[in-house]
C-alpha positions in Angstrom: -17.6 11.3 -16.9 -15.8 13.5 -19.5 -14.7 11.5 -22.6 -11.4 13.5 -22.5 -10.6 11.6 -19.3 -11.1 8.2 -20.9 -8.6 9.3 -23.6 -6.1 10.4 -21.0 -6.3 7.2 -19.0 -6.0 5.1 -22.2 -2.9 7.0 -23.2 -1.4 6.6 -19.7 -2.0 2.9 -19.6 -1.3 2.3 -23.3 -4.7 0.6 -23.8 -7.7 1.3 -26.1 -10.1 4.0 -24.8 -13.0 1.5 -25.3 -11.4 -0.7 -22.7 -11.4 2.3 -20.3 -15.0 3.1 -21.1 -16.2 -0.5 -20.6 -14.3 -0.7 -17.2 -15.8 2.6 -16.1 -19.3 1.4 -17.0 -18.8 -1.8 -15.1 -17.5 0.0 -12.0 -20.5 2.4 -12.2 -22.8 -0.6 -12.3 -21.3 -1.8 -9.0 -19.0 -4.5 -10.3 -15.9 -5.2 -8.2 -12.3 -5.3 -9.4 -11.8 -9.1 -9.0 -15.2 -9.8 -10.7 -14.4 -7.6 -13.7 -10.9 -9.1 -14.0 -12.1 -12.7 -13.8 -15.6 -12.7 -15.3 -15.9 -9.8 -17.7 -12.8 -10.2 -19.9 -14.8 -9.9 -23.1 -15.9 -6.4 -22.1 -12.6 -5.1 -20.9 -10.3 -6.8 -23.4 -8.9 -9.0 -20.6 -7.5 -6.2 -18.4 -5.9 -7.4 -15.2 -6.6 -6.2 -11.7 -3.8 -3.7 -11.7 -5.1 -2.0 -14.8 -8.7 -2.0 -13.5 -7.6 -0.6 -10.1 -5.6 2.1 -11.9 -8.6 3.1 -14.0 -10.8 3.2 -10.9 -8.4 5.4 -9.0 -7.8 7.8 -11.9 -11.6 8.1 -12.4 -11.9 9.0 -8.7 -9.1 11.6 -9.1 -10.8 13.1 -12.1 -14.1 13.2 -10.2 -12.4 15.1 -7.3 -10.8 17.4 -9.9 -14.2 18.2 -11.4 -15.6 18.9 -7.9 -12.8 21.4 -7.3 -13.5 23.1 -10.6 -17.2 23.4 -9.8 -16.3 24.9 -6.4 -14.1 27.5 -8.0 -16.7 28.4 -10.6 -19.3 28.7 -7.9 -17.1 31.0 -5.8 -16.3 33.2 -8.8 -20.0 33.3 -9.8 -21.2 34.3 -6.3 -18.6 37.1 -6.3 -19.6 38.2 -9.9 -16.0 37.6 -11.1 -16.7 34.9 -13.7 -16.2 36.0 -17.2 -16.5 34.0 -20.4 -12.7 34.1 -20.9 -12.1 32.9 -17.3 -14.7 30.2 -17.7 -13.0 28.9 -20.8 -9.6 28.8 -19.1 -11.0 26.9 -16.2 -12.7 24.4 -18.6 -9.4 23.8 -20.4 -7.3 23.2 -17.3 -6.0 19.6 -17.2 -4.1 19.6 -13.9 -4.8 20.8 -10.4 -1.8 23.1 -10.6 -3.2 24.7 -13.7 -6.6 25.1 -12.2 -5.3 26.6 -9.0 -3.0 29.0 -10.9 -5.9 30.3 -12.9 -7.9 30.8 -9.7 -5.1 32.3 -7.6 -5.5 36.0 -8.6 -9.2 35.8 -7.7 -8.9 33.7 -4.6 -10.1 35.4 -1.4 -7.0 36.5 0.5 -6.2 37.5 4.0 -4.9 41.0 4.5 -1.5 41.1 2.8 1.1 43.8 2.1 -0.5 44.2 -1.3 -3.9 44.6 0.2 -2.7 47.4 2.5 -1.0 49.1 -0.5 -4.2 49.0 -2.5 -6.1 50.5 0.4 -3.6 53.4 0.2 -4.6 53.9 -3.5 -1.2 52.7 -4.9 -2.5 50.2 -7.5 -2.4 52.8 -10.3 1.2 53.5 -9.6 2.0 49.8 -9.5 0.4 49.4 -13.0 2.4 52.3 -14.4 5.7 50.9 -13.1 4.9 47.3 -14.1 4.1 48.4 -17.6 7.7 49.6 -17.8 7.1 52.6 -20.1 10.3 54.0 -21.4 9.3 57.6 -20.6 8.2 56.9 -17.0 10.3 58.1 -14.1 9.1 56.0 -11.1 10.1 58.5 -8.5 8.5 61.4 -10.2 5.3 59.3 -10.7 5.3 58.4 -7.0 5.2 62.0 -5.9 1.6 62.3 -6.9 0.6 59.4 -4.7 1.9 61.0 -1.5 -1.0 61.5 0.9 -1.1 62.0 4.6 -4.8 61.0 4.7 -4.0 57.6 3.1 -0.8 57.1 5.1 1.7 57.6 2.3 4.4 59.9 3.8 6.8 60.1 1.0 7.7 58.8 -2.5 9.7 55.9 -1.1 6.7 54.6 0.8 4.6 55.0 -2.3 7.2 53.0 -4.3 7.3 50.3 -1.6 3.6 49.9 -1.7 3.7 49.6 -5.5 6.4 47.0 -5.3 4.3 45.0 -2.8 1.4 44.9 -5.3 3.8 44.0 -8.2 5.3 41.2 -6.1 1.8 39.7 -5.5 1.1 39.9 -9.3 4.3 38.1 -10.1 3.6 35.4 -7.5 0.2 34.8 -9.1 1.5 34.6 -12.7 0.9 31.1 -14.1 3.9 31.3 -16.4 6.2 32.2 -13.5 4.9 29.4 -11.4 5.2 26.8 -14.2 8.8 27.9 -14.8 9.7 27.6 -11.2 8.1 24.2 -10.9 10.3 23.0 -13.7 13.4 24.5 -12.0 12.5 22.9 -8.7 11.9 19.5 -10.4 15.3 19.6 -12.2 17.6 21.5 -9.8 16.1 21.7 -6.3 18.2 20.2 -3.5 16.9 18.9 -0.1 19.0 20.1 2.8 18.6 18.7 6.3 20.5 19.9 9.4 20.3 18.7 13.0 18.1 21.0 15.2 20.0 22.9 17.9 20.9 20.8 20.9 19.2 17.7 19.5 22.3 15.7 18.5 22.0 13.1 21.3 18.2 12.9 21.5 17.8 12.6 17.7 20.8 10.2 17.2 18.7 7.7 15.2 18.6 10.5 12.4 22.4 10.9 12.6 22.7 10.1 8.9 20.7 13.2 8.1 22.4 15.7 10.5 24.1 17.3 7.5 22.6 16.0 4.4 22.3 17.4 0.8 20.8 15.6 -2.2 19.1 16.6 -5.5 15.4 15.8 -5.2 15.2 14.3 -8.7 17.4 11.4 -7.7 16.2 11.0 -4.1 14.9 7.7 -2.9 11.4 7.8 -1.4 12.5 6.0 1.8 15.2 8.6 2.5 12.7 11.4 2.0 10.2 9.9 4.4 13.0 9.3 7.0 14.0 13.0 6.8 10.5 14.3 7.0 9.9 12.1 10.0 13.0 13.6 11.6 11.6 17.1 10.9 8.2 16.2 12.3 9.7 14.9 15.5 11.8 18.1 15.9 15.2 16.7 15.3 15.9 18.0 11.8 15.6 21.3 10.0 14.7 20.7 6.4 14.5 22.9 3.3 14.0 22.2 -0.4 15.2 24.8 -3.0 17.2 25.4 -6.1 19.9 28.1 -6.4 17.9 31.2 -5.7 19.9 33.5 -7.9 19.5 31.2 -10.9 15.7 30.9 -10.2 15.4 34.7 -10.0 17.3 35.2 -13.2 15.0 32.7 -15.0 11.8 34.5 -14.0 13.4 37.9 -14.6 13.5 37.1 -18.3 9.7 37.0 -18.4 9.3 40.6 -17.3 12.6 42.5 -18.1 12.5 45.3 -20.7 15.8 46.7 -21.7 16.7 50.4 -21.0 13.6 51.0 -18.9 13.8 53.3 -15.9 11.1 51.2 -14.1 13.1 47.9 -14.3 15.0 48.4 -11.1 11.7 48.8 -9.2 10.2 45.7 -10.9 13.4 43.8 -10.3 13.3 44.6 -6.6 9.6 43.6 -6.5 10.5 40.3 -8.3 13.3 39.4 -5.8 10.9 40.1 -2.9 8.2 38.1 -4.7 10.5 35.1 -5.0 11.8 35.1 -1.5 8.7 36.0 0.4 5.9 34.5 -1.7 7.0 32.1 -4.5 9.8 30.2 -2.8 7.7 29.1 0.2 4.7 28.3 -2.1 6.6 26.2 -4.7 8.6 24.5 -1.9 5.3 23.4 -0.2 4.0 22.2 -3.6 7.2 20.3 -4.2 7.2 18.8 -0.7 3.6 17.6 -1.3 4.4 16.1 -4.6 7.6 14.4 -3.4 5.8 13.1 -0.3 2.9 11.7 -2.4 5.3 9.9 -4.7 7.3 8.5 -1.8 4.0 7.4 -0.1 2.8 5.7 -3.2 6.1 3.8 -3.4 5.9 2.9 0.3 2.3 1.7 0.0 3.2 -0.4 -3.0 6.1 -2.0 -1.2 3.8 -2.7 1.8 1.1 -4.1 -0.6 3.6 -6.3 -2.4 5.0 -7.7 0.9 1.5 -8.3 2.2 0.6 -10.2 -1.0 3.5 -12.6 -0.4 2.5 -13.1 3.2 -1.1 -13.7 2.4 -0.3 -16.0 -0.4 2.2 -18.0 1.6 1.8 -21.8 1.3 -0.8 -23.3 3.6 -0.3 -26.5 5.6 -3.9 -27.3 5.0 -6.4 -29.2 7.2 -4.2 -30.9 9.8 -4.5 -31.3 13.6 -2.2 -28.7 15.0 -0.6 -28.0 18.4 0.3 -24.4 18.7 2.7 -22.9 21.2 3.0 -19.2 22.2 6.4 -19.3 24.0 7.4 -17.5 27.2 10.0 -17.6 29.9 8.5 -16.5 33.3 4.8 -17.2 32.5 5.4 -20.4 30.7 4.5 -21.5 27.2 0.8 -21.4 26.3 -0.3 -24.6 24.4 -3.5 -25.1 22.3 -4.7 -28.0 20.4 -6.7 -27.4 17.2 -8.7 -29.9 15.1 -8.4 -30.0 11.3 -10.9 -27.1 10.9 -9.0 -24.9 13.4 -11.5 -25.5 16.2 -10.0 -25.1 19.7 -10.0 -28.4 21.5 -7.9 -27.9 24.6 -5.4 -25.4 26.1 -2.8 -25.6 28.9 0.6 -24.1 30.0 3.9 -25.8 30.0 7.3 -24.7 31.5 10.3 -25.6 29.3 12.9 -23.2 30.7 12.3 -23.7 34.4 13.4 -26.6 36.5 14.3 -30.1 35.1 11.3 -31.4 37.0 8.9 -28.9 35.3 10.5 -29.7 31.9 9.9 -33.5 32.4 6.3 -32.9 33.5 5.8 -30.7 30.4 7.2 -33.4 28.1 4.8 -35.9 29.5 1.8 -33.6 29.1 2.8 -32.7 25.5 3.0 -36.3 24.5 -0.3 -37.1 26.1 -2.0 -34.2 24.2 -0.4 -35.3 20.9 -1.7 -38.8 21.3 -5.1 -37.6 22.5 -5.7 -35.2 19.6 -3.8 -37.1 16.9 -1.6 -34.0 16.4 0.1 -33.8 12.9 2.0 -30.6 13.2 3.4 -28.2 15.9 3.4 -24.4 15.3 5.7 -22.3 17.5 5.5 -18.5 17.6 8.8 -16.9 16.8 8.8 -14.4 19.7 10.5 -14.5 23.1 11.8 -18.0 24.1 10.9 -19.4 20.7 14.2 -21.2 20.0 14.3 -22.7 23.5 10.7 -23.9 23.0 11.6 -25.3 19.5 14.6 -27.1 21.0 12.3 -28.6 23.7 9.9 -30.0 21.2 12.6 -31.4 19.0 14.2 -33.1 22.1 11.0 -35.2 22.5 11.8 -37.2 19.4 8.2 -37.2 18.2 9.0 -38.8 14.9 9.3 -37.5 11.3 5.5 -37.8 10.8 5.0 -34.7 13.1 6.4 -31.6 11.6 7.7 -28.7 13.8 7.5 -25.2 12.3 8.4 -21.8 13.5 5.6 -19.3 12.7 5.8 -15.5 12.4 3.6 -14.3 15.2 3.7 -10.6 14.2 0.2 -9.1 14.9 -1.0 -12.1 16.8 -1.2 -10.0 20.0 -3.3 -7.5 18.1 -5.7 -10.2 17.0 -5.9 -11.7 20.6 -7.2 -8.4 22.0 -9.5 -7.6 19.0 -13.3 -7.7 18.9 -13.1 -10.7 16.5 -11.1 -12.7 19.0 -13.3 -11.8 21.9 -16.4 -12.7 19.9 -14.9 -16.1 18.9 -13.4 -16.9 22.3 -15.3 -14.9 25.0 -14.2 -17.2 27.8 -10.5 -17.4 26.9 -7.7 -15.0 27.8 -5.5 -13.2 25.3 -2.7 -15.8 25.5 -5.0 -18.6 24.4 -6.4 -16.5 21.6 -2.8 -15.6 20.5 -1.7 -19.2 20.4 -4.8 -20.2 18.4 -3.9 -17.5 15.9 -0.4 -18.9 15.6 -1.7 -22.4 14.9 -4.2 -21.3 12.4 -1.6 -19.2 10.6 0.3 -22.4 9.9 -2.9 -24.1 8.6 -4.0 -21.2 6.4 -2.1 -17.9 6.6 -4.7 -16.1 4.4 -7.7 -17.1 6.4 -6.1 -16.0 9.7 -4.3 -12.9 8.7 -7.4 -11.2 7.3 -8.6 -10.9 10.9 -5.8 -8.5 11.6 -5.5 -4.9 10.5 -2.9 -5.2 7.7 -0.9 -2.3 9.2 -0.2 -4.5 12.3 1.4 -7.4 10.3 4.7 -5.6 10.2 5.8 -6.0 6.5 5.7 -2.3 5.6 8.1 0.6 5.1 7.4 3.9 7.0 3.7 2.8 7.1 3.0 5.3 10.0 4.3 8.2 7.9 2.1 7.8 4.9 -1.5 9.0 4.2 -3.5 6.5 6.3 -6.6 6.5 4.1 -4.5 5.8 1.0 -2.6 3.1 2.9 -5.8 1.4 4.0 -7.2 1.5 0.5 -4.0 0.0 -1.0 -3.8 -2.8 1.6 -7.5 -3.5 1.4 -7.2 -3.9 -2.4 -4.4 -6.4 -1.9 -6.3 -8.4 0.7 -9.4 -8.5 -1.6 -7.3 -9.6 -4.5 -5.6 -12.4 -2.6 -8.9 -13.7 -1.0 -10.7 -13.8 -4.3 -7.7 -15.3 -6.1 -7.7 -18.2 -3.7 -11.5 -18.5 -3.2 -13.4 -19.1 0.0 -15.1 -22.2 1.4 -18.5 -20.8 2.5 -19.2 -23.4 5.1 -16.0 -23.0 7.1 -14.9 -19.4 6.4 -14.9 -16.8 9.2 -17.0 -13.6 9.0 -13.8 -11.6 8.5 -12.7 -13.8 5.5 -16.1 -13.7 3.9 -16.2 -9.9 4.2 -13.4 -9.6 1.6 -15.2 -11.7 -1.0 -16.2 -9.7 -4.1 -19.7 -8.2 -3.6 -20.2 -9.1 0.1 -18.7 -6.8 2.8 -19.1 -7.0 6.6 -22.9 -7.1 6.8 -23.5 -9.7 4.2 -20.6 -11.8 5.6 -22.3 -11.6 9.0 -25.6 -12.6 7.5 -24.0 -15.6 5.8 -22.5 -16.9 9.0 -25.7 -16.4 11.0 -27.7 -18.2 8.3 -25.2 -21.0 8.3 -25.4 -21.3 12.1 -29.2 -21.4 12.1 -29.8 -23.6 9.1 -26.6 -25.7 8.8 -24.1 -25.9 6.0 -24.9 -24.5 2.5 -25.6 -27.4 0.2 -25.3 -25.4 -3.0 -24.3 -22.0 -4.3 -28.0 -21.4 -5.2 -28.8 -21.7 -1.5 -26.9 -18.4 -0.9 -29.8 -16.6 -2.4 -31.8 -17.4 0.7 -29.4 -15.3 2.9 -31.2 -12.1 4.0 -30.2 -9.0 1.9 -28.0 -11.1 -0.5 -29.7 -10.0 -3.7 -29.1 -10.8 -7.4 -26.2 -8.2 -7.7 -24.3 -9.5 -4.6 -24.8 -13.1 -5.8 -23.5 -12.3 -9.2 -20.4 -10.6 -7.8 -19.6 -13.2 -5.1 -20.8 -16.6 -6.3 -17.7 -17.4 -8.5 -15.4 -16.8 -5.6 -17.3 -18.9 -3.1 -16.7 -22.7 -2.8 -19.1 -25.4 -1.5 -17.3 -28.7 -1.2 -19.6 -31.7 -1.3 -22.3 -29.9 -3.3 -24.5 -32.0 -5.6 -23.2 -29.9 -8.5 -19.4 -30.3 -8.7 -19.1 -26.9 -10.3 -20.1 -25.3 -6.9 -16.6 -26.1 -5.7 -14.9 -24.5 -8.7 -14.2 -21.0 -10.0 -16.7 -21.5 -12.8 -19.4 -18.9 -12.3 -23.0 -20.0 -12.0 -23.9 -17.9 -15.1 -21.7 -20.3 -17.1 -23.1 -23.5 -15.7 -25.3 -23.9 -18.8 -22.3 -23.7 -21.1 -20.6 -26.6 -19.2 -23.8 -28.6 -19.2 -23.9 -28.1 -23.0 -20.3 -29.2 -23.3 -21.0 -32.4 -21.3 -24.2 -33.0 -23.4 -22.3 -32.6 -26.7 -19.8 -35.2 -25.5 -22.5 -37.5 -24.2 -21.0 -37.5 -20.6 -21.7 -36.0 -17.2 -20.0 -32.9 -15.7 -18.2 -35.3 -13.3 -16.8 -37.1 -16.3 -15.5 -33.8 -17.7 -13.7 -33.1 -14.4 -12.2 -36.6 -14.2 -11.2 -37.4 -17.7 -8.6 -35.2 -19.5 -9.3 -36.9 -22.9 -12.9 -35.6 -22.8 -11.7 -32.1 -22.0 -9.3 -32.2 -24.9 -12.3 -33.0 -27.2 -14.1 -29.8 -26.3 -14.2 -27.4 -29.3 -14.6 -24.1 -27.5 -15.2 -22.1 -30.7 -18.6 -23.8 -30.8 -19.7 -22.1 -27.6 -18.8 -18.5 -28.5 -21.8 -16.3 -28.3 -22.7 -12.6 -28.1 -22.0 -12.5 -24.3 -19.4 -15.2 -24.0 -16.0 -15.1 -25.8 -12.9 -17.2 -26.0 -11.2 -15.7 -22.8 -14.1 -16.9 -20.6 -14.3 -20.3 -22.4 -10.6 -20.8 -22.0 -10.9 -20.0 -18.3 -13.8 -22.5 -18.0 -11.8 -25.4 -19.6 -8.8 -24.6 -17.4 -10.9 -24.7 -14.3 -12.5 -28.0 -15.3 -8.9 -29.5 -15.3 -8.3 -28.4 -11.7 -11.6 -27.3 -10.1 -11.2 -25.0 -7.1 -7.4 -25.1 -7.5 -5.4 -23.3 -4.8 -2.9 -20.9 -6.6 -0.6 -20.9 -3.6 2.6 -22.8 -3.7 3.0 -26.1 -2.0 4.0 -26.1 1.7 7.6 -26.8 2.6 9.1 -27.4 6.0 11.7 -25.0 7.2 14.1 -25.1 10.1 16.6 -22.5 11.5 20.2 -23.5 12.1 20.7 -25.6 15.2 22.7 -24.0 18.0 22.0 -20.5 16.7 19.5 -19.1 19.1 20.7 -15.6 20.1 22.7 -12.8 18.5 25.8 -13.9 20.4 25.7 -17.2 18.6 26.3 -15.5 15.3 29.9 -15.0 13.9 31.0 -13.0 10.8 31.5 -15.4 7.9 28.9 -17.9 9.2 26.3 -19.1 6.7 22.8 -19.7 8.0 19.3 -20.3 6.7 16.6 -17.6 7.1 13.2 -16.4 6.1 12.6 -13.0 4.5 10.3 -11.0 6.8 10.2 -7.7 5.0 11.4 -6.2 1.7 12.1 -2.5 1.4 13.7 -0.3 -1.3 17.0 -0.3 0.6 17.2 -4.1 1.3 15.6 -7.1 2.9 15.1 -8.1 6.5 15.8 -11.8 7.3 14.8 -13.8 10.4 17.7 -16.2 11.2 16.2 -17.4 14.4 17.9 -15.1 17.0 14.9 -12.8 17.8 16.4 -10.0 15.8 16.0 -9.7 12.0 19.2 -9.0 10.1 19.4 -6.6 7.1 20.6 -7.7 3.7 21.4 -4.2 2.2 20.5 -3.8 -1.4 24.3 -3.8 -2.3 24.6 -7.3 -0.7 21.4 -8.9 -2.1 22.9 -10.3 -5.3 26.2 -10.7 -7.3 24.7 -8.4 -10.0 23.5 -4.8 -9.7 20.0 -4.7 -8.3 17.8 -1.6 -8.6 15.0 -3.0 -6.3 15.4 -5.8 -3.8 12.0 -7.1 -4.9 13.7 -8.2 -8.1 15.5 -10.9 -6.1 13.5 -11.7 -2.9 10.0 -11.9 -1.6 8.5 -11.9 1.9 8.4 -15.5 3.3 11.1 -16.7 0.9 13.6 -19.1 2.3 17.2 -17.9 1.8 20.8 -18.7 2.8 22.6 -15.7 4.2 26.2 -15.0 5.3 26.8 -13.0 8.4 28.9 -9.8 7.8 28.7 -8.0 11.1 26.9 -8.4 14.5 26.4 -5.3 16.7 24.8 -6.6 19.9 24.7 -3.2 21.6 22.7 -1.6 18.8 20.9 -4.9 18.0 22.0 -4.8 14.3 22.9 -7.8 12.1 24.4 -7.2 8.7 23.9 -10.1 6.2 24.8 -10.9 2.6 23.4 -13.0 -0.1 26.3 -12.5 -2.4 28.5 -15.5 -3.3 31.7 -15.8 -1.4 33.7 -15.3 -4.6 32.0 -11.9 -5.2 32.4 -10.9 -1.6 36.1 -11.6 -1.8 36.4 -9.6 -5.0 34.7 -6.7 -3.2 37.2 -6.7 -0.4 
């Protein structure tokens, strides 16, 4: 990799170039982002995951840039067009636009107006006119190019051909293109109009039927909405600055005063702008705007996904899970403390009184039989009726009843993973199991579902799907490794996200576990087929083995540091178990004594912190939440009413909140706080419990407007 790239990345991230070089080397050696961030702090200067991911992504972009440059050089070489001067220009190019601008005049073209004019022998005339010599009369010069054999009937046709060639030259001029890019960035406006006769069919895009906005201030979510409307055929969209102003700006590059040829050049320039430059720069601008909006949307999705994955876990409890339904009844499953399916049945809570009483008796029997400690209810159709049924049973305060977001559960129930785990059960049973397990451990269950199906994104179907997948996978990997994974109970899907593993090694671990019983130590992982030294190094610190003879096996202390902890215990004349149990011993550790060539203070501090809380779960403590009683449908909501809710999605324009009526309400960004807020994520996160006030309920359009402002501020606004 070019050293120049390391310097550029270090400047972008405001870090030392040696940190970039060290990170690049680790990535090249096959180290993962979580491993580098957690266990190689000395080499990177304690860079966090975000910085490491950025370095990785920028290095990949530069690699693609170099591949494009090599392809251009190869093309020019094969066509014997590469000169030393051109080679130097290509070598100095620092952006893709610069590279493509240099290549543009030499790029193989389809048959254009300029090509046809050249075939007629008009290029010498074009050169004479473009040179704008004071003593040149363009019309007189054109007469010598009239030729019936070449298809040039008169001087006007000769001049037209010359202008076509000049127009192409202007469109390929790097200075012109750079100036236009600046004009577009600063002054271009996006215009969207409704397509003819599409007013009714495209009503969901009504806001953009006659819309104008400067692109430099345009929010990404609005751009994606407009582009979606265009793609679906409901909107006509253009992006451009004032054309006369743009033409005047590029005219200054070529105009020579008092020159007879200028009128011909000017006409060619205007044609070049309208026919060649404007469409080209507009496409470039669209691409850049879209990429920026997509990055923003992917980041919003990733941030929301993190909050969902890192939601508090109930933990190992015996759970009854309910997937509610009206006509087909409510599917019930009972799970043990490890999430194993024990029993399933169907109850009917919205049918006859007789069916309701029978269901109550059955539920109580199952609760007693399986020693149920918590009840998870999916938040879909009939969820509030089902919740009311369970609460009416007066099961006692020791059994908690929780509404669980079931978004994506149906995707899981029909997936290969669900069929593999429950080949003899139908999709309703699998869905109910997923709901129950989400309560026990959201992270462990949600990793089984394609993140795009979880429903916490913003225009996720409109963005580059490969970039979306990469961004979401990065977030899942980050969360899984931050929490750590219990090897002996983890699913294949969860293990596949552990640093250094992947789907095949995860499968091998599960197969080995099934054939040989639970792993008794981290060292035993080395016996798994194809799990070599590198994979062990990358994964071991994130894998937990409870009950291991070595207590460090259930902590985040990496096996490569076990000897350091052994030495600490030896120096204090105690055991490792003593170090874990006694704070006064840990306070006596003089970490400076253990600094070596390979181990510095950052790692030693991490080790001592981990000894204080081995294998600690970074997620917050679980709290019980309940929706407002008597508020089950949209018709139960009234303006001015204050109700509890859970944030289900955060976008750039506001937050969506579930208040228990089967339709999320929107807290617009203007209603999210008493103060000015630039981004809703400053105030709320997905899964956050909030109190909201109802502003408006539109049952026909299924829209609920909510506010998180204080009543005093709301009154001031009105």
